[in-house]
N, C-alpha and C positions, 0 to 999 in steps of 0.2 A: 339122339334127341337134338333138336335145334336149340340155338342159344335162347331164342325167345320163349320156347317151351320150358327150358330150364329155369328161366327167370320167373315165369308164371307159376311154376310148380312150387316156388318158395314164397308165394304171396302171404301165407299164414305165418310161417316161421320167420320170414324176413320182410315185414311190411315196408320198412324204410327203403329196402333195396328196390322193391317193385315201384314204390312212389318215386324214387329218384329216376328209375328207368322210364317211367311214364312221363315224367316232366321233361327229361332229355329228349325222348322220342317226339313228344308233342311240339317242343320248341324247334327241333330240326325239321319236322314235317311242315310246320307252319311258316318257317322263315322265308322260303322263296316268295310266298304271297306277301309277307311283311315287307320284304325288300322292294317288291314291285310297288307297294303302297307308299313306302318312304321315298322312292324315286319320283313318284307322281306328285307328292305333296310337300316335299322338303327340298332344300338346296344342298344340304350337307351329304345326302346319300348319292354316291357317284354312279354314273352310268357305265356301260361297257365301252370304254374308250381304247383299251388295249395299249396304253402308253408304254409299258415295259416291252411288249412285243415289238413296238416300233423301234426301240433301242436295239433289239436283236436284229431286226431286218435292216436297220440302218448300217449295222456292221457288215451284214451280208453284202449290201450294196457297195460299201467302201472297198471291201475285199475284191468284189468283181471289177471295180473300177481301178484297182491297183493303188488305192489310197490307204493310209494308216488305219488300222482297226479302231484304235483308241483315240479319243478326242479330249483334250484338256479344256476345261472351262476357263473363263477369264480370271478366276481366282487361283488357277493352277491345279485345281482338283479335277475330278471326273464325274461330278454329280449329274445324274440324268442321262448318262451315256452308257455304252456297252461296257460291262464290268467283268464278264466271264473270261476264262482262259481262251486263247485263240482257237483251239481245236473245237470248242463248243459251237462255233459258227457253223460247222458242218451239220450239226443237229437241226438248226433252223433253216439251212439252205433250201431244202425241198419246199418248205411252206412259203418262202419268198420267191423262189425261182418259178414255181409252177402256178401260183395263185395270186390274185389281187390281194391287197393288204388285209381287208376285213375278212375275206374268204380264208386267207391263210391263217389269220388269228383264230377264227372259229374252228378250222381244221386242226390246228395245233391244240386247242383246248379240248376238243372232242377226243383226239387221239390220246392225250395225256390223262384226261378224265377217265376214259375207258380203261387205260392201263392201271390207274389207281384202283378202280372198281374191281377189275380182274385180280389184281394183286391182293386186295383185302379178302376176296373170296378164297383165294388160294391159302392165305394165312389162316382164315377161320377153319377151312377144311383140314389143314395140317394140324391144327389144335384139337381135332377130333369132333367137330360139330358139323351137322348137316345143315344145308340151306335149301329150302324149297324155292321154286321159281318165283313165287310171290315175295319171298324174303330177299332174293337176289335183286329183283326190281325195286323193292323197298330200300335196299342198301344204296342203290344209285340215287334215289330221291334224298336219302339222308345225307349222302356226301354233298349233293347240290345244296342242301339246306344248312350245311355247316358253314358259318359265316366266313372263316378264313379261306375255305375253298371257293366260295362265291366271290370273295374279294380278289383272289388270285386270278379268277376267270375275268373279272372286270379289267384287271391290269394286263392280262395276257402273260402272266408270270409263269415260271417253271416249277412252282411248288407242287402241282399235281403230279408232274413227272417224277419229281424227287420222292414224293410219298409213295408212288407206285414202285420205284426201285427199292425203297426200304421195306415195303410189304413183300416183295419178291425175296429179298434177303432174309426177312423174318421167316417166311414160309419154308425156304430152303434150310435155314438153320434148324427149325423145329423138326422137319422131316429127317434131316441128317441125324438129329438126336434120337428120333424114334427107331432108327435103323441099327442102333447099337446100345449097349448097356450104359447106364449113367456113369459107371466107374471106368469105362474103357478109356485108355490113353491113346492119343493119335500119333505117338512117336515111333512105333515099331512097324508101321505098315507103309506101303508105297504111296507115291504122290497122288495117284489117280484112283485110289481105292474108295475115296469119299467125294464123288463129284458134287454132291449137294453142298458140302462145306466149301468147296472151291467156288461154287456159284454164289453162295451167301457172301463170301469175301469179295468176289468180283463185282457184284451188284452194289455193295457198299462203297467200293473204290470208285465206281462210276459217279456215285453221288458226290464224293469229294472232288472229283475231277471237274464236274460241271460247275460246282460252286464250293470254293474252299471254306466258306463260312459253315458248311455242314460237316466239316472234318470231325468234330467230336462224336458224330454218330458211329465212327469206327472204333469206339472203345471195345466192342466185343471181339475185334480182330486180335487183341492182346490175350484173349481168353482161349484161343484155339489156333494152333500153328497152321492147320489146313486153311482156315479162313484167311489168315494173314498171307499165306502163299497165294491164295486165290486173288487177293487184292493186289499183291505185287505183280502177278502175271498180267494184270491190266496195264501196268505202267509202260513197258517197252513198246507195244503197238500204238498206244495213244501218243507217246512221246514222238515216235517216228512220224505218225500222221500229222501231228501239230507242226513239227519242224519242216516236214516235206511241203506242206501247203502254205505255211505262214512265215517261215524263216525265223532266224534268231532275233532279229530286231523287235518283232512283235512281242516276244517273250520277255525281253529286257524291259520293254514298256510296261508289260503286265506286272512286273515286280514293283514298279512305281504305283500301279493301281492298288496292289495289296498293301503297300505301306500307307497309302492314303486312306484305305479302308480301315486299317487298324487305328490310325490317328483319329478318324471320325468316331470310332467306338470309344476312344478315350476322352473325347470332349464332353463337356457338361450337356445334359439333356435340355432341350427346349421345354418350356412349360407344357404340361398336358392340357392346359386350357387352350393352347393353340392346336386344337385337336385335328388329327387326320386319321382316317380309318387304319392305315398301316402302323400307327404309332404304338411301339412297345419298347419301353426302356426299363427292363427288369432290375438292373443293378445301378441305375444312375443315382440313386439316393445313398449309395454306399461310398465311403471314402476309399480311395485306392481300388476302384472296381476292377481295373485290369489285373492287379495283383491277386485279387480274390478269384478272378476267373482262372488264373494260372494255378492257384492252389486247388481249386475245385476240380480242374481238369486232371491234375496230378492225382488227386484222391480217387477219381473215377477210374483212371488208368490203373492205379494200384489195386482197387477192388476187382477190376476185370482180370488182372494177372493173378491175383491170389485166390479167387473164387474157384471152387471145384467144378468139374465138368457138368454136374447136374444143375448148376446155376446158369446154364447158357441162355435160357429165355430171359431171365430177369437182368442179366448182364447186358443183353441186347436192348431191353427196354430202358435200362438206366442211361446208356449212352445216347440213345435217340431222344429220350425225354429231356435230357440235360442240355442238349446242344443250344436251344435258344437262350439259356441262361449264361452259358460260358463262351459263346462266340462274340466277337467284339461288337458287331453291328447286327441288330436283329429287328424283325418286323412281324406284324400280326400274321401274315400269310405263312410264316414258317411253321405255325401250329398245325398245318396240314400234315407235316411229316410226323407229328406225334400220334396220329391215328393208329399206325401199326403198333406203336408202343402201348397205347391204351388197350388195344385188342389183346395183346399178349398179357398185360397185367390183369385185365378183367378175367380172362380164362384162368390164370393162375390163382386169383383170389376165389373164384368159384370152386376150383378144384380143391383148394385147401380149406374151404369154408371160412375164408378170411374176411376181408373188408372190401368187397366189390363196390360198395356205395362210394368209397373214396375215389375210385376210378371214374365212376359216372359223374361225381361232383366235379372232378378235375376237368373232364371234357366239357361239361356244362359251362364252367367258368371260362374256358378257352373260347367257346362259342360266343359267350356274352361279352367278351373282352372289349371290343371296339365301342359298341354303343353303350355298354355298361359304364365304361370310363367316361364317355361323353355325358351321360346322365349325371354321374357323380361330380364332375368337375365343371360342367357348363350349365346343364339344365337345372339341377338342384340348387346351386348357389344363386342363380337368377331368380328362382322362385322363393328361396329362403336365404336372404342375405347373410344371416348368422352363420350359415354353413361355410362361408368364406374363411372363417377362423381356422379351418382345417387345411388351408392352402399349403402350409409348409410340409404336409404329409400327403399331398395329392398323389405323389408317385407310388405311395403304398396302397392306394385305392385301386390300382390296376387289377381287374379281375383275372386277366391272363397270368399275372405274376403268381397269384395264389393257386390257380389251376395248374400251372407249370410246376410250382413248388410241391403241390400234393402228389403229382405223378412221380416227380424225382425222389421225393422223400420216401414214398411207398416202395419204389424200386430199390432205393439204396438200402433200406431196412431189410428187405427180403434178400438182397445179395449178402449183406453182412450176416444174416442168420445162417448162411451156408458156410461161413468161415469160422475161424477160431474166436472171432469176436461175437459169436452168436448169443452169448448170455446177455450182453449189453443190448443187442437188437431185440431180444425177446422181451426185455423190460420196456422198450419203446413201443413195440407193437406185437402183441401175441401172434404166434404162428397160426393159430386156428386149430382145426381138427388134425391131430397128429397122424391119423391114419391115412390122410390124403395129402399131407404137407409135402412129402417127398415126391409125389406124383406131379406136383405143380411145376417143379423145376426139372426133375429128372424125367427122362423120356424112356 
């Protein structure tokens, strides 16, 4: 049965679920037209300028000319320049070397968008759902209608590619779990007996190599030694390629880029009234936000290490969903990477007859984050001046913060329910139908 058929079959017993699904689908289907209208009638809706892609191709040009990859700005930082590891230049080289700038940007976005679309289909199939051709085409439109995905396309960003890698990692993880019993331990067999686990680890490692800010998505590597080995196997060839083509000096400069990035994440947030579409400051309202990120990351790592094998899916979803909250510097387009986590959580909640409405609500809030925030802190105060009294808590009005928190909280509770702390988690959020609860995490 397809996922849409499964949702429609529950319209009488779970009307709220169908209503949330209809609202989310309608908003995603309509958004490309809404964005076109906003670009035609307003000044704040950006066009397809591919600014970030220009930073990537600029690094390719400097490499070809024998110049340093990284450029410091007048204030000593690296804002608006190439910020990825040296080896990632090789990813963008074909699009710069073979095509003109705009053609290269469009080709990059088409390739990475198709990769994400294909990866999500593989993930849905691994979870046991069929997709008709009409649903496959509809999925492409829904991805294009997800605001963070459209935003990354306008910037020429790498978020679609990263989301595709995580979808592939999730699909491999789920299929690997289906090939063995939930209680099987991976310690007694040979290295190559579970290639899908190695693939899941390798795909996750590539995400972290392309952009270190995504490193928290690797939480599930601590849950399974084969996945961790798959990730580690990526390091030697990538390190060799990077040093071979770019030398040691570029890597020493990249350490300065990382230190600068961490310091930027520790600075106070600009007011959300100075709105930009990529604006997302989830923990800027918290004192000692960096310390909180460290504690939260340690907690996620601990849960990943302590959870039993049958929790593999929710452990994966927890790390992926949490990364925009715990990485030092984050942006709206990072939400694209949460799509695989949302798919995994939605399938799990449907299997256990739990709370799939929460997943749909979380995705809807992520989708509405940018313009929802603008409405709350710019449009509404201009129309109703009394609303300015809420200015001290504007950061708490970020829709993406609450959508992100819903997905992380749901995943965390479900992971805890598989551990010895399960009684506490059951009090927070009931498991649901006990006859299917095990099937949601076990494979």
